[in-house]
A tleap script that builds the chain and sets N, CA, C and O, in Angstrom:
source leaprc.protein.ff14SB
mol = sequence {
  NMET ARG THR LEU ALA LEU ASP VAL GLY THR
  LYS THR ILE GLY ILE ALA VAL SER ASP GLU
  LEU GLY ILE THR ALA ASN GLY ILE THR THR
  ILE ARG ARG LYS SER LEU LYS ASP ASP LEU
  ASN GLU LEU ASP ILE LEU VAL LYS GLU TYR
  LYS PRO GLY GLU ILE LEU VAL GLY VAL PRO
  TYR GLN MET ASP GLY SER VAL SER LYS ARG
  GLY GLU GLN ILE LEU LYS PHE ALA ASP LYS
  ILE LYS SER THR PHE ALA LEU PRO VAL VAL
  PHE TRP ASP GLU SER TYR SER THR VAL HIE
  ALA GLU GLU LYS LEU ILE GLU ALA ASN MET
  SER ARG LYS LYS ARG LYS LYS VAL ILE ASP
  LYS VAL ALA ALA VAL PHE ILE LEU GLN GLU
  TYR LEU GLU SER LYS ARG CTYR
}
set mol.1.N position { 136.397 199.159 97.738 }
set mol.1.CA position { 137.393 197.541 98.008 }
set mol.1.C position { 136.201 197.456 99.302 }
set mol.1.O position { 135.549 198.257 99.971 }
set mol.2.N position { 136.373 195.892 99.187 }
set mol.2.CA position { 136.073 194.422 99.659 }
set mol.2.C position { 136.350 194.254 100.625 }
set mol.2.O position { 137.471 194.760 100.681 }
set mol.3.N position { 136.015 193.666 102.023 }
set mol.3.CA position { 136.623 193.404 103.494 }
set mol.3.C position { 136.455 192.001 103.532 }
set mol.3.O position { 135.268 191.700 103.409 }
set mol.4.N position { 137.304 190.921 103.673 }
set mol.4.CA position { 136.791 189.400 104.200 }
set mol.4.C position { 136.823 189.588 105.833 }
set mol.4.O position { 137.646 190.011 106.645 }
set mol.5.N position { 135.670 189.122 105.878 }
set mol.5.CA position { 135.690 188.915 107.434 }
set mol.5.C position { 135.727 187.767 108.283 }
set mol.5.O position { 134.960 186.837 108.035 }
set mol.6.N position { 136.574 187.699 109.328 }
set mol.6.CA position { 136.994 186.026 109.749 }
set mol.6.C position { 136.326 186.282 110.798 }
set mol.6.O position { 136.380 187.335 111.433 }
set mol.7.N position { 135.417 184.993 111.131 }
set mol.7.CA position { 135.282 184.774 112.806 }
set mol.7.C position { 135.627 183.442 112.800 }
set mol.7.O position { 135.101 182.529 112.163 }
set mol.8.N position { 136.993 183.395 113.920 }
set mol.8.CA position { 137.743 181.880 114.044 }
set mol.8.C position { 137.409 181.766 115.000 }
set mol.8.O position { 137.216 182.729 115.742 }
set mol.9.N position { 137.128 179.980 115.500 }
set mol.9.CA position { 136.768 179.254 115.945 }
set mol.9.C position { 137.488 178.097 116.092 }
set mol.9.O position { 138.136 177.785 115.093 }
set mol.10.N position { 137.579 177.278 117.154 }
set mol.10.CA position { 138.593 175.770 117.265 }
set mol.10.C position { 137.699 175.183 116.395 }
set mol.10.O position { 138.382 174.464 115.667 }
set mol.11.N position { 136.105 175.071 115.959 }
set mol.11.CA position { 136.554 174.191 114.971 }
set mol.11.C position { 135.872 174.372 113.749 }
set mol.11.O position { 135.766 173.438 112.954 }
set mol.12.N position { 135.220 175.918 113.442 }
set mol.12.CA position { 134.746 176.626 111.990 }
set mol.12.C position { 135.160 178.216 112.069 }
set mol.12.O position { 135.334 179.120 112.887 }
set mol.13.N position { 135.183 178.061 111.276 }
set mol.13.CA position { 135.924 179.705 110.605 }
set mol.13.C position { 134.223 180.251 109.952 }
set mol.13.O position { 133.626 179.697 109.029 }
set mol.14.N position { 133.774 181.368 110.685 }
set mol.14.CA position { 132.796 182.206 109.493 }
set mol.14.C position { 132.967 183.003 108.549 }
set mol.14.O position { 133.611 183.990 108.906 }
set mol.15.N position { 132.632 183.007 107.358 }
set mol.15.CA position { 133.464 184.460 106.714 }
set mol.15.C position { 131.748 185.268 106.321 }
set mol.15.O position { 130.599 184.964 106.001 }
set mol.16.N position { 132.674 186.528 106.648 }
set mol.16.CA position { 131.419 187.308 105.255 }
set mol.16.C position { 132.232 188.002 104.931 }
set mol.16.O position { 133.365 187.982 105.412 }
set mol.17.N position { 131.783 188.900 103.903 }
set mol.17.CA position { 132.406 189.321 103.146 }
set mol.17.C position { 131.493 190.835 103.172 }
set mol.17.O position { 130.540 190.816 103.951 }
set mol.18.N position { 131.710 192.147 102.380 }
set mol.18.CA position { 131.283 193.673 102.393 }
set mol.18.C position { 131.151 193.312 100.950 }
set mol.18.O position { 131.505 192.308 100.333 }
set mol.19.N position { 130.191 195.044 100.370 }
set mol.19.CA position { 129.647 194.890 99.182 }
set mol.19.C position { 131.185 195.967 99.127 }
set mol.19.O position { 131.960 196.262 100.038 }
set mol.20.N position { 131.185 196.305 97.849 }
set mol.20.CA position { 132.329 196.680 97.293 }
set mol.20.C position { 132.351 198.713 97.585 }
set mol.20.O position { 133.384 199.372 97.701 }
set mol.21.N position { 131.638 198.992 97.610 }
set mol.21.CA position { 131.470 200.113 98.539 }
set mol.21.C position { 131.775 200.247 100.269 }
set mol.21.O position { 131.936 201.223 101.001 }
set mol.22.N position { 131.765 198.886 100.493 }
set mol.22.CA position { 132.344 198.587 102.282 }
set mol.22.C position { 130.500 199.441 103.208 }
set mol.22.O position { 130.015 200.012 104.185 }
set mol.23.N position { 130.372 199.114 102.452 }
set mol.23.CA position { 128.775 199.576 103.194 }
set mol.23.C position { 128.247 198.647 104.159 }
set mol.23.O position { 128.348 198.775 105.379 }
set mol.24.N position { 127.483 197.378 103.337 }
set mol.24.CA position { 127.126 196.384 104.136 }
set mol.24.C position { 127.959 194.848 104.304 }
set mol.24.O position { 128.753 194.555 103.410 }
set mol.25.N position { 127.820 194.179 105.109 }
set mol.25.CA position { 128.154 192.813 105.573 }
set mol.25.C position { 127.222 191.897 105.274 }
set mol.25.O position { 126.007 192.058 105.395 }
set mol.26.N position { 128.149 190.286 104.621 }
set mol.26.CA position { 126.935 189.588 103.973 }
set mol.26.C position { 127.989 188.426 104.494 }
set mol.26.O position { 129.210 188.398 104.650 }
set mol.27.N position { 126.880 187.451 104.693 }
set mol.27.CA position { 127.381 186.293 105.161 }
set mol.27.C position { 127.447 185.118 104.156 }
set mol.27.O position { 126.486 184.599 103.588 }
set mol.28.N position { 129.089 184.707 104.009 }
set mol.28.CA position { 129.114 184.195 102.365 }
set mol.28.C position { 129.301 182.164 102.890 }
set mol.28.O position { 128.765 181.316 102.176 }
set mol.29.N position { 130.012 181.806 104.012 }
set mol.29.CA position { 129.741 180.393 104.519 }
set mol.29.C position { 130.185 180.166 105.813 }
set mol.29.O position { 130.239 180.884 106.811 }
set mol.30.N position { 130.465 179.120 105.606 }
set mol.30.CA position { 131.056 178.849 107.239 }
set mol.30.C position { 132.456 177.730 106.722 }
set mol.30.O position { 132.462 177.149 105.637 }
set mol.31.N position { 133.157 177.659 107.380 }
set mol.31.CA position { 134.775 176.735 106.903 }
set mol.31.C position { 134.457 175.661 107.702 }
set mol.31.O position { 133.797 176.076 108.654 }
set mol.32.N position { 134.635 174.382 107.758 }
set mol.32.CA position { 135.164 173.353 108.849 }
set mol.32.C position { 136.573 173.340 109.267 }
set mol.32.O position { 137.489 173.115 108.476 }
set mol.33.N position { 136.695 173.520 110.198 }
set mol.33.CA position { 138.421 173.399 110.144 }
set mol.33.C position { 139.137 171.533 109.880 }
set mol.33.O position { 138.621 170.580 110.462 }
set mol.34.N position { 139.583 171.475 109.527 }
set mol.34.CA position { 140.460 170.399 109.470 }
set mol.34.C position { 141.821 170.521 109.325 }
set mol.34.O position { 142.270 169.376 109.375 }
set mol.35.N position { 142.862 171.447 109.146 }
set mol.35.CA position { 143.949 171.624 109.280 }
set mol.35.C position { 144.891 172.838 108.946 }
set mol.35.O position { 144.637 173.406 107.883 }
set mol.36.N position { 145.712 173.218 109.529 }
set mol.36.CA position { 145.580 174.626 108.559 }
set mol.36.C position { 145.880 174.861 107.416 }
set mol.36.O position { 145.421 175.811 106.782 }
set mol.37.N position { 146.756 173.971 106.942 }
set mol.37.CA position { 146.639 173.779 105.588 }
set mol.37.C position { 145.256 173.568 104.609 }
set mol.37.O position { 145.206 174.284 103.609 }
set mol.38.N position { 144.633 173.041 104.744 }
set mol.38.CA position { 143.174 172.980 104.395 }
set mol.38.C position { 142.042 174.335 104.644 }
set mol.38.O position { 141.165 174.731 103.876 }
set mol.39.N position { 142.497 174.947 106.246 }
set mol.39.CA position { 142.205 175.983 106.337 }
set mol.39.C position { 142.594 177.406 105.208 }
set mol.39.O position { 141.900 178.284 104.695 }
set mol.40.N position { 143.849 177.114 105.177 }
set mol.40.CA position { 144.592 178.225 104.299 }
set mol.40.C position { 143.846 178.106 102.893 }
set mol.40.O position { 143.681 179.078 102.156 }
set mol.41.N position { 143.340 176.591 102.548 }
set mol.41.CA position { 143.756 176.870 101.335 }
set mol.41.C position { 141.832 177.298 100.476 }
set mol.41.O position { 141.464 177.642 99.353 }
set mol.42.N position { 141.005 176.955 102.032 }
set mol.42.CA position { 139.696 177.149 101.458 }
set mol.42.C position { 139.645 179.022 101.429 }
set mol.42.O position { 138.972 179.811 100.766 }
set mol.43.N position { 140.961 179.251 102.743 }
set mol.43.CA position { 140.657 180.351 102.690 }
set mol.43.C position { 140.884 181.266 100.992 }
set mol.43.O position { 140.179 182.161 100.527 }
set mol.44.N position { 142.206 180.567 100.357 }
set mol.44.CA position { 142.442 181.129 98.840 }
set mol.44.C position { 141.955 181.287 97.870 }
set mol.44.O position { 142.226 181.924 96.852 }
set mol.45.N position { 140.635 180.236 98.416 }
set mol.45.CA position { 139.947 180.047 96.970 }
set mol.45.C position { 138.923 181.030 97.106 }
set mol.45.O position { 138.561 181.728 96.158 }
set mol.46.N position { 138.373 181.120 98.428 }
set mol.46.CA position { 137.261 182.567 98.945 }
set mol.46.C position { 138.043 184.377 98.265 }
set mol.46.O position { 137.394 185.283 97.742 }
set mol.47.N position { 139.466 184.352 98.525 }
set mol.47.CA position { 139.819 185.121 98.791 }
set mol.47.C position { 140.161 185.267 96.625 }
set mol.47.O position { 139.847 186.437 96.405 }
set mol.48.N position { 140.440 184.862 95.741 }
set mol.48.CA position { 140.603 184.863 94.498 }
set mol.48.C position { 138.908 185.091 94.317 }
set mol.48.O position { 138.612 186.162 93.788 }
set mol.49.N position { 137.681 184.126 94.733 }
set mol.49.CA position { 136.543 184.691 94.379 }
set mol.49.C position { 136.368 185.777 94.415 }
set mol.49.O position { 136.341 186.415 93.363 }
set mol.50.N position { 136.194 186.358 95.571 }
set mol.50.CA position { 135.550 187.960 96.194 }
set mol.50.C position { 136.567 189.038 96.085 }
set mol.50.O position { 136.169 190.203 96.086 }
set mol.51.N position { 138.568 188.626 95.935 }
set mol.51.CA position { 139.261 189.633 95.789 }
set mol.51.C position { 139.177 191.039 96.694 }
set mol.51.O position { 138.997 192.206 96.346 }
set mol.52.N position { 139.397 190.384 98.091 }
set mol.52.CA position { 139.105 191.484 98.763 }
set mol.52.C position { 140.825 192.458 99.239 }
set mol.52.O position { 141.913 191.885 99.290 }
set mol.53.N position { 140.574 194.240 99.573 }
set mol.53.CA position { 141.944 194.544 100.153 }
set mol.53.C position { 142.046 194.399 101.023 }
set mol.53.O position { 143.177 194.768 101.340 }
set mol.54.N position { 141.275 193.851 102.206 }
set mol.54.CA position { 141.983 193.407 103.592 }
set mol.54.C position { 141.090 192.360 104.371 }
set mol.54.O position { 139.885 192.567 104.515 }
set mol.55.N position { 141.544 191.530 104.737 }
set mol.55.CA position { 140.917 190.612 105.373 }
set mol.55.C position { 141.036 191.228 107.267 }
set mol.55.O position { 141.994 191.711 107.870 }
set mol.56.N position { 139.335 190.867 107.818 }
set mol.56.CA position { 139.163 191.511 108.917 }
set mol.56.C position { 139.219 190.139 110.059 }
set mol.56.O position { 138.460 189.220 109.751 }
set mol.57.N position { 139.980 189.955 111.227 }
set mol.57.CA position { 139.761 189.013 111.672 }
set mol.57.C position { 139.044 189.299 113.380 }
set mol.57.O position { 139.575 190.294 113.874 }
set mol.58.N position { 138.106 188.717 114.221 }
set mol.58.CA position { 137.985 189.149 115.005 }
set mol.58.C position { 138.501 188.453 115.992 }
set mol.58.O position { 138.540 187.223 115.981 }
set mol.59.N position { 139.060 189.369 117.184 }
set mol.59.CA position { 139.709 188.813 118.184 }
set mol.59.C position { 139.003 189.172 119.422 }
set mol.59.O position { 138.346 190.211 119.481 }
set mol.60.N position { 139.124 188.226 120.578 }
set mol.60.CA position { 138.608 188.295 121.461 }
set mol.60.C position { 138.780 188.688 122.752 }
set mol.60.O position { 138.874 187.819 123.619 }
set mol.61.N position { 138.863 190.330 123.158 }
set mol.61.CA position { 139.131 190.917 124.511 }
set mol.61.C position { 138.965 190.312 125.632 }
set mol.61.O position { 138.380 189.234 125.520 }
set mol.62.N position { 139.293 190.637 126.765 }
set mol.62.CA position { 138.905 190.369 127.774 }
set mol.62.C position { 138.786 192.067 128.108 }
set mol.62.O position { 139.169 193.015 127.423 }
set mol.63.N position { 137.715 192.032 130.182 }
set mol.63.CA position { 137.194 193.329 129.753 }
set mol.63.C position { 138.325 194.054 129.898 }
set mol.63.O position { 138.293 195.079 129.217 }
set mol.64.N position { 139.468 193.886 130.627 }
set mol.64.CA position { 140.725 194.678 130.615 }
set mol.64.C position { 141.081 195.750 129.430 }
set mol.64.O position { 141.361 196.945 129.338 }
set mol.65.N position { 140.893 194.535 128.517 }
set mol.65.CA position { 141.076 195.264 127.165 }
set mol.65.C position { 142.617 194.548 126.636 }
set mol.65.O position { 142.962 194.868 125.499 }
set mol.66.N position { 143.233 193.916 127.153 }
set mol.66.CA position { 143.626 192.201 126.439 }
set mol.66.C position { 143.517 191.358 126.548 }
set mol.66.O position { 142.749 190.844 127.361 }
set mol.67.N position { 144.237 190.790 125.776 }
set mol.67.CA position { 144.067 189.331 124.603 }
set mol.67.C position { 143.259 188.108 125.895 }
set mol.67.O position { 143.322 188.063 127.124 }
set mol.68.N position { 142.754 187.502 125.164 }
set mol.68.CA position { 142.350 186.145 125.597 }
set mol.68.C position { 143.232 185.219 125.439 }
set mol.68.O position { 144.265 185.338 124.780 }
set mol.69.N position { 142.878 184.269 126.023 }
set mol.69.CA position { 143.942 183.336 125.694 }
set mol.69.C position { 143.616 182.412 124.362 }
set mol.69.O position { 144.399 181.763 123.669 }
set mol.70.N position { 141.813 182.627 124.218 }
set mol.70.CA position { 141.891 182.240 122.892 }
set mol.70.C position { 142.197 183.312 121.762 }
set mol.70.O position { 142.414 182.752 120.688 }
set mol.71.N position { 142.259 184.400 121.715 }
set mol.71.CA position { 142.997 185.336 121.045 }
set mol.71.C position { 144.141 185.320 120.745 }
set mol.71.O position { 144.566 185.894 119.743 }
set mol.72.N position { 144.826 184.692 121.514 }
set mol.72.CA position { 146.101 184.542 121.203 }
set mol.72.C position { 146.741 183.169 119.812 }
set mol.72.O position { 147.606 183.047 118.945 }
set mol.73.N position { 145.521 182.368 120.465 }
set mol.73.CA position { 145.589 181.307 119.062 }
set mol.73.C position { 145.166 181.955 117.863 }
set mol.73.O position { 145.604 181.967 116.712 }
set mol.74.N position { 144.149 182.519 118.468 }
set mol.74.CA position { 143.579 183.649 116.789 }
set mol.74.C position { 144.905 184.362 116.092 }
set mol.74.O position { 145.249 184.080 114.944 }
set mol.75.N position { 145.514 185.194 116.813 }
set mol.75.CA position { 146.216 186.431 116.207 }
set mol.75.C position { 147.640 185.410 115.612 }
set mol.75.O position { 148.451 185.654 114.719 }
set mol.76.N position { 147.517 184.286 116.479 }
set mol.76.CA position { 148.619 183.046 115.587 }
set mol.76.C position { 148.170 182.735 114.214 }
set mol.76.O position { 148.780 182.933 113.163 }
set mol.77.N position { 147.216 182.309 114.365 }
set mol.77.CA position { 146.347 182.048 113.229 }
set mol.77.C position { 146.719 183.013 112.183 }
set mol.77.O position { 147.246 182.657 111.129 }
set mol.78.N position { 146.462 184.159 112.456 }
set mol.78.CA position { 146.072 185.701 111.629 }
set mol.78.C position { 147.329 185.474 110.837 }
set mol.78.O position { 147.263 185.219 109.635 }
set mol.79.N position { 148.566 185.566 111.532 }
set mol.79.CA position { 150.376 185.587 111.725 }
set mol.79.C position { 150.412 184.441 110.099 }
set mol.79.O position { 150.859 184.696 108.981 }
set mol.80.N position { 149.771 183.245 110.614 }
set mol.80.CA position { 149.922 182.850 109.002 }
set mol.80.C position { 149.310 183.033 107.333 }
set mol.80.O position { 149.727 182.696 106.226 }
set mol.81.N position { 147.902 183.874 107.932 }
set mol.81.CA position { 147.084 184.293 107.078 }
set mol.81.C position { 148.269 185.412 106.286 }
set mol.81.O position { 148.488 185.500 105.078 }
set mol.82.N position { 148.913 186.194 107.408 }
set mol.82.CA position { 149.689 187.279 106.621 }
set mol.82.C position { 150.488 187.121 105.575 }
set mol.82.O position { 150.721 187.670 104.498 }
set mol.83.N position { 151.011 185.774 106.505 }
set mol.83.CA position { 151.893 184.869 105.345 }
set mol.83.C position { 151.676 184.552 104.035 }
set mol.83.O position { 152.420 184.867 103.106 }
set mol.84.N position { 150.948 184.105 103.979 }
set mol.84.CA position { 150.185 183.493 102.968 }
set mol.84.C position { 149.028 184.284 102.155 }
set mol.84.O position { 148.297 183.694 101.359 }
set mol.85.N position { 148.925 185.679 102.426 }
set mol.85.CA position { 148.072 186.246 101.573 }
set mol.85.C position { 148.702 187.753 101.666 }
set mol.85.O position { 148.961 188.389 102.688 }
set mol.86.N position { 148.848 188.081 100.502 }
set mol.86.CA position { 149.553 189.925 99.729 }
set mol.86.C position { 148.350 190.870 100.497 }
set mol.86.O position { 148.114 191.819 99.749 }
set mol.87.N position { 147.681 190.925 101.477 }
set mol.87.CA position { 146.674 192.017 101.927 }
set mol.87.C position { 146.834 192.094 103.403 }
set mol.87.O position { 147.036 191.360 104.370 }
set mol.88.N position { 146.661 193.245 103.125 }
set mol.88.CA position { 146.729 194.104 104.816 }
set mol.88.C position { 145.404 193.010 106.279 }
set mol.88.O position { 144.190 192.924 106.090 }
set mol.89.N position { 145.953 192.533 107.225 }
set mol.89.CA position { 145.454 192.282 107.398 }
set mol.89.C position { 144.745 192.954 109.244 }
set mol.89.O position { 145.608 193.576 109.862 }
set mol.90.N position { 143.687 192.857 109.808 }
set mol.90.CA position { 143.311 193.785 110.625 }
set mol.90.C position { 142.065 193.238 111.438 }
set mol.90.O position { 141.113 192.503 111.174 }
set mol.91.N position { 142.425 193.800 112.331 }
set mol.91.CA position { 141.918 193.260 113.928 }
set mol.91.C position { 141.268 193.989 114.270 }
set mol.91.O position { 141.436 195.202 114.141 }
set mol.92.N position { 139.968 193.217 115.021 }
set mol.92.CA position { 138.475 193.901 115.693 }
set mol.92.C position { 138.165 192.686 117.109 }
set mol.92.O position { 138.387 191.479 117.198 }
set mol.93.N position { 137.591 193.642 118.026 }
set mol.93.CA position { 137.002 193.230 118.789 }
set mol.93.C position { 135.944 192.674 118.588 }
set mol.93.O position { 134.913 193.346 118.549 }
set mol.94.N position { 135.917 191.083 118.377 }
set mol.94.CA position { 134.596 190.386 118.482 }
set mol.94.C position { 134.140 189.926 119.564 }
set mol.94.O position { 133.337 189.002 119.433 }
set mol.95.N position { 134.422 190.315 120.774 }
set mol.95.CA position { 133.757 190.404 121.783 }
set mol.95.C position { 132.422 190.238 121.735 }
set mol.95.O position { 131.950 191.180 121.099 }
set mol.96.N position { 131.221 189.174 122.257 }
set mol.96.CA position { 129.832 188.990 122.507 }
set mol.96.C position { 128.969 188.880 120.815 }
set mol.96.O position { 127.786 188.997 120.495 }
set mol.97.N position { 130.303 188.587 119.978 }
set mol.97.CA position { 129.537 188.653 118.479 }
set mol.97.C position { 128.966 187.298 118.072 }
set mol.97.O position { 128.303 187.072 117.059 }
set mol.98.N position { 129.330 186.424 119.028 }
set mol.98.CA position { 128.520 184.888 118.526 }
set mol.98.C position { 127.195 185.373 119.645 }
set mol.98.O position { 126.122 185.622 119.095 }
set mol.99.N position { 127.234 185.450 120.543 }
set mol.99.CA position { 125.971 185.773 121.291 }
set mol.99.C position { 124.989 187.071 120.987 }
set mol.99.O position { 123.914 187.214 121.569 }
set mol.100.N position { 125.418 187.850 120.156 }
set mol.100.CA position { 124.284 188.935 119.246 }
set mol.100.C position { 123.710 188.055 118.432 }
set mol.100.O position { 122.526 187.765 118.603 }
set mol.101.N position { 124.532 187.428 117.310 }
set mol.101.CA position { 124.307 186.629 116.334 }
set mol.101.C position { 123.075 185.711 117.369 }
set mol.101.O position { 121.954 186.217 117.411 }
set mol.102.N position { 123.260 184.686 117.993 }
set mol.102.CA position { 122.370 183.895 118.608 }
set mol.102.C position { 121.203 184.551 118.884 }
set mol.102.O position { 120.181 183.979 118.504 }
set mol.103.N position { 121.074 185.688 119.490 }
set mol.103.CA position { 120.055 186.506 119.937 }
set mol.103.C position { 119.254 186.692 118.608 }
set mol.103.O position { 118.122 186.263 118.382 }
set mol.104.N position { 119.959 187.324 117.875 }
set mol.104.CA position { 119.023 187.193 116.565 }
set mol.104.C position { 118.549 186.352 115.922 }
set mol.104.O position { 117.523 186.497 115.257 }
set mol.105.N position { 119.220 185.311 116.006 }
set mol.105.CA position { 118.336 184.308 115.465 }
set mol.105.C position { 117.346 183.160 115.924 }
set mol.105.O position { 116.881 182.173 115.354 }
set mol.106.N position { 117.188 183.838 117.511 }
set mol.106.CA position { 116.348 183.485 118.423 }
set mol.106.C position { 115.323 184.186 118.483 }
set mol.106.O position { 114.252 183.806 118.955 }
set mol.107.N position { 115.621 185.616 117.864 }
set mol.107.CA position { 114.338 186.442 117.538 }
set mol.107.C position { 113.551 186.244 116.055 }
set mol.107.O position { 112.410 186.595 115.755 }
set mol.108.N position { 114.647 185.502 115.173 }
set mol.108.CA position { 113.935 185.081 114.023 }
set mol.108.C position { 113.280 183.566 114.130 }
set mol.108.O position { 112.899 183.011 113.100 }
set mol.109.N position { 113.176 182.991 115.277 }
set mol.109.CA position { 112.452 182.108 115.943 }
set mol.109.C position { 113.286 180.983 114.788 }
set mol.109.O position { 112.668 180.303 113.968 }
set mol.110.N position { 114.806 180.978 114.950 }
set mol.110.CA position { 115.213 179.561 114.216 }
set mol.110.C position { 115.616 178.377 114.936 }
set mol.110.O position { 116.036 178.285 116.089 }
set mol.111.N position { 115.411 177.445 114.024 }
set mol.111.CA position { 115.747 176.005 115.718 }
set mol.111.C position { 116.856 175.937 115.929 }
set mol.111.O position { 117.740 176.483 115.269 }
set mol.112.N position { 117.002 175.221 116.930 }
set mol.112.CA position { 118.926 175.232 117.281 }
set mol.112.C position { 119.291 174.799 116.032 }
set mol.112.O position { 119.788 175.519 115.166 }
set mol.113.N position { 118.953 173.164 115.892 }
set mol.113.CA position { 120.107 172.796 114.461 }
set mol.113.C position { 120.030 173.954 113.492 }
set mol.113.O position { 121.127 174.388 113.138 }
set mol.114.N position { 119.192 174.415 113.100 }
set mol.114.CA position { 119.505 175.485 112.166 }
set mol.114.C position { 120.563 176.588 112.394 }
set mol.114.O position { 121.363 176.895 111.510 }
set mol.115.N position { 120.526 177.506 114.308 }
set mol.115.CA position { 121.009 178.300 114.164 }
set mol.115.C position { 122.441 177.597 114.430 }
set mol.115.O position { 123.302 178.230 113.818 }
set mol.116.N position { 123.034 176.400 115.202 }
set mol.116.CA position { 124.033 176.281 114.507 }
set mol.116.C position { 124.663 175.697 113.641 }
set mol.116.O position { 125.735 175.162 113.927 }
set mol.117.N position { 124.080 175.655 112.200 }
set mol.117.CA position { 124.607 175.511 110.723 }
set mol.117.C position { 124.958 176.853 110.806 }
set mol.117.O position { 126.183 176.981 110.809 }
set mol.118.N position { 124.251 178.072 110.886 }
set mol.118.CA position { 125.000 179.606 110.542 }
set mol.118.C position { 125.150 180.596 111.478 }
set mol.118.O position { 125.020 181.772 111.138 }
set mol.119.N position { 125.435 180.252 112.744 }
set mol.119.CA position { 125.766 180.821 113.591 }
set mol.119.C position { 127.253 181.879 113.477 }
set mol.119.O position { 127.408 183.040 113.856 }
set mol.120.N position { 128.399 180.741 112.663 }
set mol.120.CA position { 129.270 181.574 112.744 }
set mol.120.C position { 129.350 182.775 111.726 }
set mol.120.O position { 129.777 183.922 111.857 }
set mol.121.N position { 129.005 182.363 111.077 }
set mol.121.CA position { 128.828 183.064 109.494 }
set mol.121.C position { 127.924 184.351 109.959 }
set mol.121.O position { 128.277 185.463 109.568 }
set mol.122.N position { 126.984 184.242 110.631 }
set mol.122.CA position { 126.439 185.405 111.439 }
set mol.122.C position { 127.347 186.236 112.079 }
set mol.122.O position { 127.397 187.462 111.976 }
set mol.123.N position { 128.059 185.520 112.741 }
set mol.123.CA position { 128.913 186.253 113.598 }
set mol.123.C position { 129.879 187.318 112.961 }
set mol.123.O position { 130.371 188.356 113.405 }
set mol.124.N position { 129.964 186.660 111.739 }
set mol.124.CA position { 131.124 187.450 110.890 }
set mol.124.C position { 130.316 188.074 110.413 }
set mol.124.O position { 131.101 188.782 109.781 }
set mol.125.N position { 129.560 188.379 110.201 }
set mol.125.CA position { 128.153 189.984 109.389 }
set mol.125.C position { 128.341 190.322 110.760 }
set mol.125.O position { 127.813 191.433 110.716 }
set mol.126.N position { 128.709 190.188 111.973 }
set mol.126.CA position { 128.473 191.269 113.449 }
set mol.126.C position { 129.504 192.053 113.369 }
set mol.126.O position { 129.615 193.279 113.406 }
set mol.127.N position { 130.400 191.027 113.232 }
set mol.127.CA position { 131.987 191.858 113.531 }
set mol.127.C position { 132.240 193.017 112.373 }
set mol.127.O position { 132.698 194.150 112.520 }
set mol.128.N position { 131.810 192.381 111.233 }
set mol.128.CA position { 132.235 192.905 109.663 }
set mol.128.C position { 131.321 194.324 109.567 }
set mol.128.O position { 131.957 195.367 109.421 }
set mol.129.N position { 130.018 194.385 109.635 }
set mol.129.CA position { 129.356 195.737 110.214 }
set mol.129.C position { 129.761 196.339 110.839 }
set mol.129.O position { 130.274 197.319 110.299 }
set mol.130.N position { 129.844 196.289 112.031 }
set mol.130.CA position { 130.920 197.025 113.355 }
set mol.130.C position { 131.613 197.661 112.551 }
set mol.130.O position { 131.415 198.836 112.242 }
set mol.131.N position { 132.736 196.754 112.016 }
set mol.131.CA position { 134.002 197.218 111.518 }
set mol.131.C position { 133.459 198.384 110.372 }
set mol.131.O position { 133.668 199.560 110.667 }
set mol.132.N position { 132.894 198.136 109.313 }
set mol.132.CA position { 132.184 199.167 108.443 }
set mol.132.C position { 131.776 200.176 108.948 }
set mol.132.O position { 132.278 201.281 108.739 }
set mol.133.N position { 130.468 199.885 109.947 }
set mol.133.CA position { 130.281 201.555 110.638 }
set mol.133.C position { 131.712 201.985 110.958 }
set mol.133.O position { 132.434 202.412 110.057 }
set mol.134.N position { 132.047 201.905 111.950 }
set mol.134.CA position { 133.487 202.409 112.936 }
set mol.134.C position { 134.022 203.046 111.325 }
set mol.134.O position { 134.887 203.870 111.622 }
set mol.135.N position { 133.928 203.029 110.292 }
set mol.135.CA position { 135.056 203.207 109.724 }
set mol.135.C position { 134.437 204.710 108.473 }
set mol.135.O position { 135.130 205.353 107.684 }
set mol.136.N position { 132.805 204.842 108.781 }
set mol.136.CA position { 132.531 205.678 108.423 }
set mol.136.C position { 132.326 207.081 109.370 }
set mol.136.O position { 131.780 208.166 109.171 }
set mol.137.N position { 132.884 206.613 110.236 }
set mol.137.CA position { 133.100 208.101 111.456 }
set mol.137.C position { 134.043 209.107 112.085 }
set mol.137.O position { 133.616 209.931 112.894 }
savepdb mol mol.pdb
quit
């Protein structure tokens, strides 16, 4: 079963998908956010193409375990996803995923301009890979 993972930002949504066996995460695209309707239409295209069994949404939590203000906005967006797609929506702590993605891209000597284009997609890969690994244990 494939899992479609989302790193939801205010301007973009990074997208990653797992392989059929749920072992590896692959970055597929970054959606430039326009409107709720457009965002859901873009996701609909991806759901039809990859046919995931679930959608994983990264949510930032605070150090005390509570959902951050940004996390509350993401949960509201996830409610729209739930009502649009007949798929389970799973939440995963995405705290520091963008930081880790940035570190890896810097290690790879990627320019700032190129990093900006792929950072959200790579963050979605980090979120998804961590989730997939947690399911194996």
